[in-house]
N, C-alpha and C positions, 0 to 999 in steps of 0.2 A: 504493499499500500504506500509506504514512504517513497519507494522508488518511483512509482507511478506519479506521485505528487510532484517529485523533483522534475520528472519528464514533462509533466503538464506546466510546471513553472518555467522550464526552459523554453517550451513552445510559446508561452504567453510572453515571456521577456523578449524572445526573438521577434515575435509578431509586433510587439510595442516598439522595439528599436527600429524595425523596418518601417512601421507606420510613421514614427517621428522623422525618420530620414526622408521619406517621400513627402511628408507634410511640409518639411522645411524648404523643399524646392517647389511647392505648389503655389498657386495664386493666393494672395493675401485676402483675408476677409474684408468686406466693405468698410467695417468700422475702423480699420487700420488706416485706410486711405483718407477717410473723413478726419481722423485725428491728425495725420500729417498735414492735411489742408488747413485745419485749425491752427497748427503750430507754425505754418509758414511765416517767414518774416515779412514777406511782400506778396501782396495779391494785386495784380494789375491787369488790365486789358491791353494787349499789345497787338501790333501789326508786324508781321514778318517782313523785313527789308531784304535779307539775304538767307538762303537756306542751303544746306549742303546737298549735293546731288546724289552721293552714294551712301548706301547702307550696306551692312555686311552681306556678302554673297553666299558664303558657306555657312552651314549649320555649326553651331557651337562657337560663333565668333561675335565679339562685341565691338561695336563701332562707337566712337565718341563723336557727337554731332554738335557743332557750334552754330547758333543762330544769331543774327544781328536783327534787333527789333526796335520799333519805335513805341514808346509808352503813350497809349491814347487816353487812358483813364487809370487813376490810382484809387484802389479800394482801401488798402492799408499798406503802409510802408514803414519799416524800421530803419530803412537805408535813405530815407529822405528823397525817394524818387518823385519826379514831377512829370506831368504830362509834357509830351514832345521830347523827352529825353531819349537818347539812343543808347541801348544796352546790348551787351554780349551775354548769351545764355548758353551754358554747357548742358547737354543732354546726352543720353546714350541709347543704343538700341541693340538688343540681343536677338540673334536669329536662332530660334530653337530648332533642334534636330528632331528626327522622327521619334515620337513617343516621349519627348522631353517637355517638361512643363515648368513653370516658374511664375514669378510675379509679372504683372502686365508691362508691356513696354509703353513709354510715353508715345503719344500720337506723333507721327512724322509730319512735320509742318512744311508747307510750300510758301514760296514768295507771295505776299499779300494776304496770307491767312490772317484772320483776326480771331484771337482767342483769349480767354481769361487764363492767366498763368500764375501758378503757385511757385514762388522762388525764394531761395535763400542766397545771401551775399557769399560769394566764394572766399575762403580763408586765404588762399594763395592765388595770385595771378589776376586778380581783379574780376569784375563781371559778376554774373549770377549763375546759379545752378538750380536744377529742378528740385522742388521740396517734397513732392507727393508722388514719387515714382510714376507709374503708369497713369496716374490721374492728375499729373502736373499741368496739363493743357487740356482745357474743355471749352465748349462753345459757351459764349458769353450769354448768360440767360437774360440779361438786361437789354440785349440787342433787339430792337423791335423787328417784328416779322413783316415782310412785304405783302401787300394785298394784291391778289391777282385780279384780273378784269371781272371775274365772276364774284369778287368780294370775299373769297376764301383766302385764308393764310397760306403762304407758300413757305417752303423750307429754305 
């Protein structure tokens, strides 16, 4: 009986360890992203002036992306950001391989995209970095929707 309990305990502990290993590489729960957004030093609406062209081509590779953006509106800023300021933003993008999972990537932005950005001041090298992982760039909810000729909202 004691031997069986030990085998059962080994199975349980192995299963727990594997579960924790795979969980650590899985998508983060929504409340984690919400907390990161709440803790962001700077929340601004930006327009992308320059965007990188390349992202990682092969699986398992991370690319560092640098955007140049114009601040259109400041929601909050510990860095004393002002509208019309031009800022540099460091982001990254990871290309997952087959069967590989992990936290979501930040949205890849293009020139002239307008988004709400959650940013922190970089400690080295100046500029800013994303503050909320894959949720650092999102559509600006305050942006008014355009009306179509039929009177319905468009996207």
